[in-house]
C-alpha positions, 0 to 999 in steps of 0.5 A: 548247812554249809561248811563256811569256816574253811571255805571263807578263807579260800573263796573270793567274796563273790564266790562265797556269796554264790555258794552260801545263803546269806544267813550262813556267811561268816567273817571268821570262825570266831566272829560271825557277822550273823548268828541264827535266832533261837529255833523256838522263835523261828517256829513261833514266827512260822506258826509251827508252835504256839506260845503255849506249846513252846512254854510247855516244851521248854518246861520239859526240856531240861537242857535239850533242844525245845524242838526235839521235846516238842516233837516227842510230845506230839506237838509238831513233827520233824518235817514241819520243823525242818520245813520252817527252818528251810524257809527261814534259812533260805535253803531247800527241804528235800523229801528223800522217800524215793530218792536215788543217790549218785554213787559217783558223788558219794564216793568222793566223801569218806565213809567214816565221816558220812556215818558219823555226822549223818550227812548224805551227799545228794547231787552236784550243782554249779560246782558245789555239792548238795548234801542232806542234813537234819541239823542246819546249825552243825557247822563242824560236820560240813567243815570236815566234809568240805576239807576231806572231799575238796567240794564246796557244800550247800545244805538241804534239810531232810528227815534224819531217819530218811538220811540214815536209811539212804546212807545204809542203803548206799553204803551198807550196814556197818559201812563205817566199820568196814571202812576201818577194817579195810584200812587196817587190812591194807596196812598189812604188808604180807598176805598169806597165800594159804589158809592157816589151820584152825589150831593156830587160832588166827580166825578167832583172834580176828573175830575178836577184833573190836571192829569185827565185834562192832560190825556184828553188833551193828548187823544185829541192831539193824535187824532188830530195828527193822523188826526182822524175824530172821537174819540170813548170812549166806556165802555165794560165789560172788561174796557174802549176801545178807537178807532180813526176813521182815513180815515173812518176806526176805529183803536183801540188805545192802552191805559194802562189797568189802565185807566179803574179806571179813566173812570168815571173821563175821561167822566165827564171831557169831560162833563165839557168841553162840558158844559153838565150836569155831574149828568145826566147819564140816557139820551143822551146829545150833546155838543160842545168843542172849542179847540186850538191845535198846533195853530189850531182851533178845533171844537169838537162835543160831543155825549154822550149816556148811555149804558149797561156798562156806558156812551159812548162818540163819539167826532167828530173833525172838524179841520177848518184849514185843511179844503179846500173847493175847487172842484179842490182838491175833486177828481172830474173828469173834465167831472163830475165837468163841469156838476156839476158847470153848475147845481150849477150855475142855477138860480133856482131848487134843487141840491142834494148830496147823500151818507151815513154819513161821505161820504163828502156831506157837504164838497162838498156843501161848496165847491160848495158855495165857487165856486158861492159866490160873493158880488152879490149873497145872500147865506143863510144856515140852518144847524144842526149843523153849522160845518164850517164858510165861509165868505160871507154866512149867516148861521143859526143854527137849534134849534129844542127844541125852534121850529127852525127846517129846515122847520121853518128856510126855511120859514123865509129865504124866507123873506130875499131875498136869491139867493141860499139856503143851507139846511143841510139835507132833513130829513122829508116831511115838509123840503122836501115840503119847499125846493120844494116851495123855488125852485118854487119861483125862488131860487137855493136850495142845500141840502143833502139826505141819499140814496145809489145812485143818482136815489134813490133820486127821489123815496126817495122824493116821499116816503116823500109824495112830489108829483111826478110832483113836484119832477120831475119839481124841482130836476135838478140834483143828485150827489151821492158820496163816499170817498175812501182811497188813496194809500200811495205814499211812499210804494204803490206796483205795480203788474200785477193782475190775472183775479181772483183778479179782480171783474167781472165788472172790465173794463179790456179793459181800463187796459193798465198797472199795478195796485197798492196795499197797502203795509205799511210804517212809513209814513202811519202808516203801513196802506198803505193809506194816506188821502181820495178822492171822487168818484162820480155818477152824474145824470142830470134830463131830459124830460125822467126822469121827465116822469119816475118820474111822472109815479112813476117809480122805482129807478131801471128804472131811473137808467137803463135809466141813464146808457143808457145815459152814466151815470158813476156809483160809482163803475165805477168811483172807477175802474177809480181811481184804473186804475189811481193808486189812490186807490186799488181794495179792497178799491173800493170793500169795499166802493161800495159793492152792487153797481156793475152794 
């Protein structure tokens, strides 16, 4: 779309004809020589929609654009609509998937207007600027941008999601807000050369400014929209770095360089939201924020640690509405799931889930509880923190400062007549001893443990000064797990691997066809992966393992025996996911490094 209202008054007729396609030529703002036809008629003529589809969408429109309703109903796609409009209006459709924006050109345009109108300058051509828009009939936006930049504009149609993504990549999250903050900061005529003391409260006042509040909110909303599990706000010698952890991988988030001037206000705002002491900058602090974003309840765990260049903040995002505690969706193979369900249905004993931080252990345990909970079963949990709330469970929050530790909580739980006990994590010998005693008195105990594989759980408990015979007689099973990224179904690429592309332990004999590898598209933000699934290693205790444990056997000896009995290792489970086309060879090598058998 072109900015015609202002330019038509200043350009000669031949120049106006050169800059604007015929459909967009106006005699004046109040008396157009040509008006665009109804968009639904364009889509009919171009074969994007059928008459019946137009009628169906119009019935559901309620004043909204018919094409938007048709897209929501799945009758067509935004790309098909824009391509049809581009042909009708004699302008270009641009695929911005791998587009590189010209930073010199975008600097000619005010950040505020770019964010407000979602208009992205792309390149210079013959004295005018090509800009990407998603609404070819929004003349007001281009009128404003032309006046502010002094450049005649030519429109190119592109997907709105791609435009917004590139704007954020080029100008950073909250770029519009940062621009307003900088403008306000430049109005100050006096700059203090010394920091004010915390008691004066200037930092708190700045952190409560509407623009800072909006900037922090934009940061949180963007992280949730990208389905991040964690947000890292890290001070460095060059400024503030923000990274999102998406599908287990950290991504640097583009932010405007001016954000460094407001780093203190951003961190203070997060402290205020977390009900933390804003004056304390020397000690670590932990807090919690409860949010509602897009109608969803979000629980944010906040950890603040003082570092060399300032306070570092990590936000753990728990989107309760996105969590589904169901073993069916966990990616567990049928044979593993069958054995796991047998173990969690036992009347007593200990069932452990092991793996590193962020490997989905808690989700697996909640899914297990979801399977076995019933009105006839009393389930009590002791957690630090209580991450999710499930109906039908009695959940206890650990408070170490007042003496309510895992071990203390367990001792009290036993007087509440439970059938199943969930311990968030076995961290020390006292908790391990309490879990052992609970299982010996006729309770099923579920818990997590930090070990690299399933056999290591036995030796880990012995290292916590639990008697080997107690470990051998109470631990019924150990499930080790990892989370592997899932290949994007829209862009994964099939290929026939060469022998040198496969690991030495890859089961070539099971390979019956081609494998898949990541490529990248707009649906996966060019990563080649969307979401994660689990790979599992399940070890069931038996008479031989009990004997090995009592004899202080190493985890390697227990592992060798379990392999002879048919245990599927994490690495082998990963290779099965590769053969099924779920993930890639590189991803399995990344998450199971050192686990080859």
